[in-house]
C-alpha positions as CSV (number, residue, x, y, z in Angstrom):
1,S,19.6,10.5,-2.5
2,C,15.9,11.2,-2.1
3,K,14.4,13.6,-4.7
4,V,11.6,16.0,-4.0
5,F,9.0,16.0,-6.8
6,F,8.4,19.4,-8.2
7,A,11.5,20.9,-6.4
8,K,11.4,24.2,-8.3
9,D,7.7,24.8,-7.8
10,P,6.5,22.5,-5.0
11,L,2.9,21.5,-4.7
12,K,0.9,22.0,-1.5
13,I,-1.8,19.5,-1.8
14,V,-4.7,20.2,0.6
15,R,-7.4,17.7,-0.4
16,A,-8.3,14.9,-2.8
17,Q,-11.3,13.3,-4.3
18,G,-11.5,10.3,-6.6
19,Q,-8.5,10.3,-8.9
20,Y,-7.7,14.0,-8.4
21,M,-5.7,16.0,-5.8
22,F,-6.2,19.7,-5.3
23,D,-3.6,22.3,-4.3
24,E,-4.1,25.3,-2.0
25,K,-5.2,27.4,-5.0
26,G,-7.9,24.9,-6.1
27,E,-5.8,23.6,-9.1
28,K,-6.7,20.0,-10.0
29,Y,-4.0,17.3,-10.6
30,L,-4.5,13.8,-11.8
31,D,-2.9,11.5,-9.1
32,C,-0.7,9.0,-10.8
33,I,1.7,8.6,-7.9
34,N,-0.1,7.6,-4.6
35,N,-1.2,4.2,-3.6
36,V,-4.9,4.9,-4.2
37,A,-5.2,4.6,-7.9
38,H,-7.4,1.5,-7.7
39,V,-10.2,3.1,-5.6
40,G,-9.4,6.8,-5.6
41,H,-9.3,9.3,-2.8
42,S,-12.2,9.7,-0.4
43,H,-14.0,6.7,-1.8
44,P,-17.3,6.4,0.2
45,S,-17.1,2.6,0.6
46,V,-13.4,2.7,1.7
47,T,-14.1,5.7,4.1
48,K,-17.0,3.8,5.6
49,A,-15.1,0.6,6.1
50,A,-12.1,2.5,7.5
51,T,-14.3,4.4,9.9
52,K,-16.0,1.2,11.1
53,Q,-12.7,-0.5,11.7
54,M,-11.1,2.5,13.5
55,E,-14.1,2.6,15.8
56,L,-13.3,-0.9,16.8
57,L,-9.5,-1.2,16.6
58,N,-6.8,1.0,15.0
59,T,-3.5,-0.9,14.8
60,N,-1.3,-2.6,12.3
61,S,-0.8,-6.4,11.6
62,R,1.9,-7.0,14.3
63,F,-0.9,-8.4,16.6
64,L,-3.1,-11.4,16.0
65,H,-6.6,-10.8,14.8
66,D,-9.2,-13.1,13.2
67,N,-9.7,-10.6,10.3
68,L,-6.2,-11.2,9.1
69,V,-6.8,-15.0,8.9
70,Q,-10.2,-14.5,7.2
71,Y,-8.8,-12.1,4.6
72,A,-5.9,-14.5,3.9
73,Q,-8.4,-17.4,3.4
74,R,-10.6,-15.3,1.1
75,L,-7.6,-14.1,-0.9
76,T,-5.9,-17.5,-1.3
77,A,-9.2,-19.0,-2.3
78,T,-9.0,-17.0,-5.5
79,L,-5.4,-18.1,-6.3
80,P,-3.8,-21.3,-7.6
81,E,-3.1,-23.8,-4.9
82,K,0.7,-23.1,-5.0
83,L,0.0,-19.5,-3.9
84,S,-1.4,-20.4,-0.5
85,V,0.8,-18.2,1.8
86,C,0.2,-14.6,2.6
87,Y,2.6,-12.1,4.1
88,F,1.0,-8.9,5.2
89,V,3.3,-5.9,5.2
90,N,3.0,-2.1,5.7
91,S,4.5,-0.7,2.5
92,G,6.2,-1.4,-0.8
93,S,9.5,-1.0,0.9
94,E,8.7,-3.5,3.5
95,A,7.4,-5.9,0.8
96,N,10.6,-5.5,-1.2
97,D,12.7,-6.1,1.9
98,L,10.8,-9.3,2.7
99,A,11.0,-10.5,-0.9
100,L,14.7,-10.0,-0.9
101,R,15.2,-11.8,2.4
102,L,13.0,-14.7,1.2
103,A,14.9,-15.0,-2.0
104,R,18.3,-15.0,-0.2
105,Q,17.1,-17.6,2.3
106,H,15.7,-19.8,-0.5
107,R,18.7,-19.6,-2.8
108,G,21.4,-19.3,-0.2
109,H,23.0,-16.4,-2.0
110,Q,23.5,-12.8,-0.8
111,D,24.1,-11.1,-4.2
112,V,21.5,-8.8,-5.8
113,I,21.3,-7.1,-9.2
114,T,19.2,-3.9,-9.4
115,L,18.3,-1.8,-12.3
116,E,17.7,2.0,-12.3
């Protein structure tokens, strides 16, 4: 049931900068789909921070690390006291799955209503 975007004339994106992606012919497209809209592609500060982190450790959050705790503390310090728990996940799908499991546990019900 997955759909390919631009199925009739698929895009071959080869690079991106800021809010734009470029295809193999150099055509520029505004990126309204990917998860980089808040900072853009190839943002110098993000690239520098990612490089610095990857030079030290390149893994996901399945292992304990002080940076996870420090980030959670910094994040929750900006929120109301009731929002004091962080769940770090890999993707929107993982976040949705966790939210559904938490809601089912909290309410004791298994039923779900979804809208297309």
